N, CA, C and O atoms as a DFTB+ gen file, in Angstrom:
276 C
 N C O
     1  1      -7.205      13.466      13.631
     2  2      -7.501      12.688      14.836
     3  2      -6.278      12.775      15.767
     4  3      -5.133      12.689      15.322
     5  1      -6.547      12.944      17.044
     6  2      -5.463      12.880      18.048
     7  2      -5.820      11.745      19.018
     8  3      -6.983      11.385      19.201
     9  1      -4.784      11.213      19.615
    10  2      -4.915      10.093      20.553
    11  2      -4.291      10.509      21.877
    12  3      -3.082      10.730      21.950
    13  1      -5.098      10.615      22.919
    14  2      -4.639      11.010      24.228
    15  2      -4.445       9.751      25.043
    16  3      -5.398       9.004      25.266
    17  1      -3.219       9.503      25.495
    18  2      -2.880       8.295      26.242
    19  2      -2.961       8.570      27.726
    20  3      -2.311       9.477      28.245
    21  1      -3.792       7.752      28.417
    22  2      -3.941       7.881      29.891
    23  2      -3.520       6.558      30.498
    24  3      -4.069       5.509      30.163
    25  1      -2.527       6.611      31.410
    26  2      -2.046       5.418      32.060
    27  2      -2.721       5.195      33.420
    28  3      -3.110       6.153      34.088
    29  1      -2.855       3.940      33.818
    30  2      -3.557       3.613      35.068
    31  2      -2.776       4.060      36.299
    32  3      -3.380       4.274      37.351
    33  1      -1.485       4.206      36.208
    34  2      -0.665       4.552      37.366
    35  2      -0.573       6.059      37.602
    36  3      -0.584       6.506      38.749
    37  1      -0.483       6.843      36.529
    38  2      -0.229       8.262      36.728
    39  2      -1.054       9.189      35.827
    40  3      -0.683      10.345      35.624
    41  1      -2.175       8.685      35.285
    42  2      -3.064       9.551      34.491
    43  2      -2.480       9.884      33.133
    44  3      -1.906       9.025      32.464
    45  1      -2.631      11.148      32.725
    46  2      -2.228      11.603      31.391
    47  2      -0.741      11.321      31.178
    48  3       0.092      11.605      32.039
    49  1      -0.428      10.754      30.010
    50  2       0.948      10.482      29.653
    51  2       1.407      11.255      28.439
    52  3       2.376      12.010      28.516
    53  1       0.725      11.080      27.315
    54  2       1.156      11.676      26.059
    55  2      -0.018      11.906      25.128
    56  3      -1.113      11.384      25.338
    57  1       0.231      12.701      24.090
    58  2      -0.745      12.909      23.018
    59  2      -0.039      12.637      21.698
    60  3       1.083      13.096      21.484
    61  1      -0.691      11.895      20.818
    62  2      -0.103      11.546      19.509
    63  2      -1.100      11.841      18.412
    64  3      -2.307      11.882      18.651
    65  1      -0.600      12.045      17.219
    66  2      -1.427      12.157      16.015
    67  2      -1.431      10.831      15.244
    68  3      -2.148      10.684      14.254
    69  1      -0.626       9.872      15.706
    70  2      -0.515       8.581      15.079
    71  2      -1.076       7.490      16.003
    72  3      -0.627       7.338      17.139
    73  1      -2.038       6.756      15.513
    74  2      -2.633       5.631      16.298
    75  2      -1.546       4.590      16.623
    76  3      -1.489       4.067      17.735
    77  1      -0.688       4.302      15.633
    78  2       0.339       3.302      15.798
    79  2       1.300       3.688      16.928
    80  3       1.652       2.849      17.758
    81  1       1.732       4.979      16.959
    82  2       2.610       5.443      17.995
    83  2       1.968       5.455      19.364
    84  3       2.622       5.158      20.363
    85  1       0.679       5.799      19.419
    86  2      -0.052       5.799      20.679
    87  2      -0.143       4.387      21.256
    88  3       0.047       4.195      22.457
    89  1      -0.432       3.395      20.404
    90  2      -0.505       2.014      20.867
    91  2       0.862       1.540      21.292
    92  3       0.980       0.869      22.316
    93  1       1.911       1.868      20.535
    94  2       3.281       1.453      20.912
    95  2       3.661       2.039      22.253
    96  3       4.280       1.346      23.060
    97  1       3.318       3.283      22.527
    98  2       3.626       3.889      23.812
    99  2       2.795       3.195      24.934
   100  3       3.293       2.989      26.040
   101  1       1.559       2.851      24.632
   102  2       0.758       2.144      25.599
   103  2       1.337       0.787      25.954
   104  3       1.325       0.386      27.118
   105  1       1.846       0.079      24.952
   106  2       2.490      -1.218      25.200
   107  2       3.736      -1.079      26.067
   108  3       3.960      -1.882      26.972
   109  1       4.555      -0.046      25.788
   110  2       5.762       0.205      26.585
   111  2       5.392       0.553      28.022
   112  3       6.049       0.114      28.967
   113  1       4.344       1.337      28.176
   114  2       3.879       1.766      29.511
   115  2       3.477       0.541      30.330
   116  3       3.882       0.396      31.483
   117  1       2.672      -0.345      29.721
   118  2       2.223      -1.533      30.451
   119  2       3.372      -2.448      30.764
   120  3       3.468      -2.941      31.889
   121  1       4.266      -2.701      29.799
   122  2       5.411      -3.587      30.066
   123  2       6.351      -3.041      31.112
   124  3       7.017      -3.808      31.808
   125  1       6.419      -1.724      31.237
   126  2       7.288      -1.091      32.246
   127  2       6.766      -1.415      33.666
   128  3       7.510      -1.305      34.641
   129  1       5.496      -1.809      33.771
   130  2       4.954      -2.178      35.056
   131  2       5.473      -3.529      35.581
   132  3       5.206      -3.909      36.721
   133  1       6.214      -4.235      34.731
   134  2       6.864      -5.480      35.123
   135  2       6.002      -6.724      34.844
   136  3       4.776      -6.634      34.784
   137  1       6.639      -7.852      34.680
   138  2       6.011      -9.143      34.505
   139  2       4.929      -9.182      33.419
   140  3       3.880      -9.798      33.607
   141  1       5.181      -8.541      32.316
   142  2       4.222      -8.543      31.212
   143  2       4.960      -8.454      29.886
   144  3       5.850      -7.621      29.713
   145  1       4.582      -9.315      28.957
   146  2       5.169      -9.285      27.621
   147  2       4.139      -8.684      26.659
   148  3       2.957      -8.573      26.983
   149  1       4.602      -8.310      25.502
   150  2       3.726      -7.683      24.487
   151  2       2.537      -8.573      24.165
   152  3       1.415      -8.091      24.012
   153  1       2.787      -9.874      24.063
   154  2       1.687     -10.811      23.711
   155  2       0.691     -11.015      24.861
   156  3      -0.357     -11.630      24.659
   157  1       1.000     -10.510      26.061
   158  2       0.105     -10.624      27.204
   159  2      -0.811      -9.416      27.334
   160  3      -1.578      -9.328      28.293
   161  1      -0.747      -8.480      26.384
   162  2      -1.538      -7.257      26.420
   163  2      -2.806      -7.436      25.581
   164  3      -2.740      -7.781      24.402
   165  1      -3.936      -7.201      26.199
   166  2      -5.229      -7.284      25.496
   167  2      -5.623      -5.876      25.017
   168  3      -5.612      -4.919      25.792
   169  1      -5.969      -5.771      23.733
   170  2      -6.329      -4.467      23.141
   171  2      -7.760      -4.554      22.630
   172  3      -8.098      -5.456      21.863
   173  1      -8.603      -3.609      23.059
   174  2      -9.983      -3.506      22.579
   175  2     -10.190      -2.107      22.020
   176  3      -9.929      -1.108      22.691
   177  1     -10.660      -2.052      20.790
   178  2     -10.836      -0.738      20.136
   179  2     -12.318      -0.475      19.884
   180  3     -13.057      -1.341      19.416
   181  1     -12.721       0.740      20.208
   182  2     -14.086       1.212      19.979
   183  2     -14.015       2.523      19.206
   184  3     -12.923       3.025      18.940
   185  1     -15.153       3.077      18.847
   186  2     -15.190       4.307      18.093
   187  2     -14.528       5.486      18.836
   188  3     -13.881       6.328      18.212
   189  1     -14.690       5.538      20.140
   190  2     -14.230       6.687      20.943
   191  2     -12.930       6.460      21.673
   192  3     -12.305       7.420      22.125
   193  1     -12.487       5.172      21.808
   194  2     -11.308       4.927      22.615
   195  2     -10.719       3.535      22.297
   196  3     -11.351       2.685      21.671
   197  1      -9.476       3.360      22.766
   198  2      -8.791       2.077      22.696
   199  2      -8.398       1.748      24.141
   200  3      -7.806       2.576      24.832
   201  1      -8.733       0.528      24.592
   202  2      -8.406       0.106      25.936
   203  2      -7.390      -1.022      25.873
   204  3      -7.549      -1.991      25.130
   205  1      -6.336      -0.869      26.676
   206  2      -5.275      -1.870      26.701
   207  2      -5.077      -2.355      28.151
   208  3      -4.926      -1.543      29.064
   209  1      -5.079      -3.650      28.348
   210  2      -4.888      -4.234      29.664
   211  2      -3.750      -5.231      29.657
   212  3      -3.688      -6.104      28.792
   213  1      -2.857      -5.107      30.606
   214  2      -1.746      -6.045      30.725
   215  2      -1.992      -7.102      31.789
   216  3      -2.780      -6.895      32.712
   217  1      -1.321      -8.224      31.657
   218  2      -1.481      -9.290      32.604
   219  2      -0.942      -8.893      34.021
   220  3      -1.238      -9.561      35.012
   221  1      -0.172      -7.828      34.081
   222  2       0.379      -7.373      35.351
   223  2      -0.524      -6.367      36.088
   224  3      -0.128      -5.842      37.129
   225  1      -1.711      -6.098      35.574
   226  2      -2.658      -5.199      36.209
   227  2      -2.588      -3.742      35.709
   228  3      -3.471      -2.938      36.010
   229  1      -1.547      -3.415      34.955
   230  2      -1.441      -2.070      34.392
   231  2      -2.384      -1.953      33.206
   232  3      -2.637      -2.933      32.505
   233  1      -2.897      -0.766      32.987
   234  2      -3.782      -0.558      31.859
   235  2      -3.561       0.841      31.270
   236  3      -3.009       1.735      31.912
   237  1      -4.012       0.988      30.038
   238  2      -3.917       2.267      29.349
   239  2      -5.223       2.504      28.609
   240  3      -5.781       1.581      28.016
   241  1      -5.706       3.721      28.641
   242  2      -6.873       4.145      27.860
   243  2      -6.384       5.186      26.863
   244  3      -5.756       6.173      27.247
   245  1      -6.670       4.969      25.598
   246  2      -6.298       5.920      24.575
   247  2      -7.619       6.561      24.055
   248  3      -8.430       5.897      23.410
   249  1      -7.797       7.808      24.343
   250  2      -9.016       8.524      23.955
   251  2      -8.811       9.108      22.546
   252  3      -7.819       9.787      22.281
   253  1      -9.771       8.828      21.652
   254  2      -9.714       9.374      20.299
   255  2     -10.469      10.690      20.298
   256  3     -11.576      10.775      20.829
   257  1      -9.874      11.723      19.703
   258  2     -10.527      13.006      19.644
   259  2     -10.225      13.681      18.307
   260  3      -9.152      13.491      17.735
   261  1     -11.163      14.455      17.824
   262  2     -10.967      15.173      16.582
   263  2     -10.128      16.414      16.806
   264  3     -10.205      17.031      17.868
   265  1      -9.341      16.783      15.835
   266  2      -8.535      17.999      15.915
   267  2      -9.406      19.151      15.433
   268  3      -9.931      19.132      14.319
   269  1      -9.548      20.155      16.296
   270  2     -10.346      21.346      15.929
   271  2      -9.574      22.183      14.911
   272  3      -8.359      22.349      15.025
   273  1     -10.284      22.703      13.924
   274  2      -9.635      23.550      12.920
   275  2     -10.251      24.892      12.910
   276  3      -9.842      25.753      12.131
C-alpha cells in the first residue's frame, strides 16, 4: 500500500509506504498553516482515503493506493 499526500495549498506533497508517516506529514503540513495544534486536527479514514482538516482551514487528503507488482 502507498499513501499519496495531497495538501490543500499546493497539491501533491509526498508519497509514503507507511500510513503513520503519511499522517505525521499531514499533521505537520496543517500546523505549518498557522494557528492550529495537533489536537485541533480532525482525521476521517475511509477505505480509499484519509481526510485531515485543521481548525485553520488547511486540509490534507491522503489517497490509499495499491503497489503494482
